[in-house]
N, C-alpha and C positions, 0 to 999 in steps of 0.2 A: 851476439848471444849464441852460445853453442847448442843449447837444447831448448827450443821453444815449447816443446810439449811438456817438459818438466816445469817450465815457467808457468804454463797454463794450469797444470795440475796444482802447483804450489799456490797460485793466486786463488784458485777455487778452495783449496784446503784452508788458507788463511781467512778467507771471507766467511767460510762456514764456522770456523772457530770464533770469529768476531761477531757472529750472528747477523751479518749483513743481509739485507733483502735483495739488493741488486748490485752487481759488480760490472765493471768495464774491463775488457781484456783486448789488447791489440790483436787484430785479426790476421790470419793466414788461412790458406785453403785447408790445411790439415786440422787446424783448430776449429774451423767451421764444420768440418765433417765430424770431429769429436763431439762438438756441441749438439749436432743433429742426433747422434747416437744416444747421448745422455738424455736428451729430451724424449726420444722415442721409447726409451726404457723407463721413463718416469723418475729419473734422478734429479731433474731440474724442472721448475715450474713453466718457464717460458724463455725465449731468447729473441734477439733482434740484431740483424746485421746492419751496421751504420757505415756508410762509405764517407771517406774524407778525401779531399783533393790530392794530398801529397802521398798518402800511404794507402795500404789496403783497407784501412778502416778500423772499426772497433766492433766488438761483440758485447752486447748488453745481455747479461744473464740474470734472470730472476730465480733465486734459490728457493728450494722447496723444503718446508718444515712441516712436522706433524702438529696436531693441536696442542700437545704438551711441549712444544718448542724444541723437539729433537730433529736434527737434520735428516733428510732422506738419504744422504750419502754418509756412510760411516767411515769409509776409508778409500783413498785414491792412491794407488801404488804404481809407480813407473817401473816397467819391466825391461824393455829394450832401451839401452842407453847409447849415446854416441861412441863411447869407448868399448862397448860390448853389446852388439846387436843380438837379439834373440829371435830366431826364425823357427817356424814349426810347419810340419807337413799337415795335410788335411786329416790324416789318421791320428796324429798326436796332439790335437788341439787341447789346450788346458781347460779344466773345469774349475771354476772359482767357487769355493765353499759348497762343493757338491751340487752346483747348478744354481745356488741362491744368488751368487754374484755374477758379474759379467766381465769377460776378457774382451778388450777392444783390439781388433786385429786389422792391420793395413794389408789388404790383399790386392790382387790384380783386378778384382771386381769392385774395389772401393774400400772404404773404412766400414767394417761390419763387426758384429759381435761374434763370439765363439759359436753360438748356436746357428747363426745365419751362415757362417763359414762352413760348418758341418753340412748344412743343407745344400750349399753350393759346391761342396767337395773341393774347396780351395784352402791352401795354407797361406802363410805370410808372416809379416813381422808382428810380434805381440807387443803392442804399444803400452797397455796398462791394464790393471785390474781395478774394478769398481765394485764396492759392496757397502 
């Protein structure tokens, strides 16, 4: 697989469109960090890391919906791709929908949101936009 992050986002997107409550995604360290950020920002209801003997395990994600069955995640957009990486400095961090959305950035301090990266004064690779 060339782009595991794009696969992760596509699995989330497809599960949301199919109105699934829980999905299983093969785990990796970057996917675990992305899941933690999505949970902290309230885009998913809950998550659980399951270890298997042969692989890194699975991530079980409980998706979040409103009372009228609308998903908490409206759009997931991959920014930095294997063919064209997008890096940004601390001064030029992107704002998603004027601050209503979240840009997830891989920095030297870990995987954080754009707001946290501004506070830490670090730049990095812009992984995706979530809103």
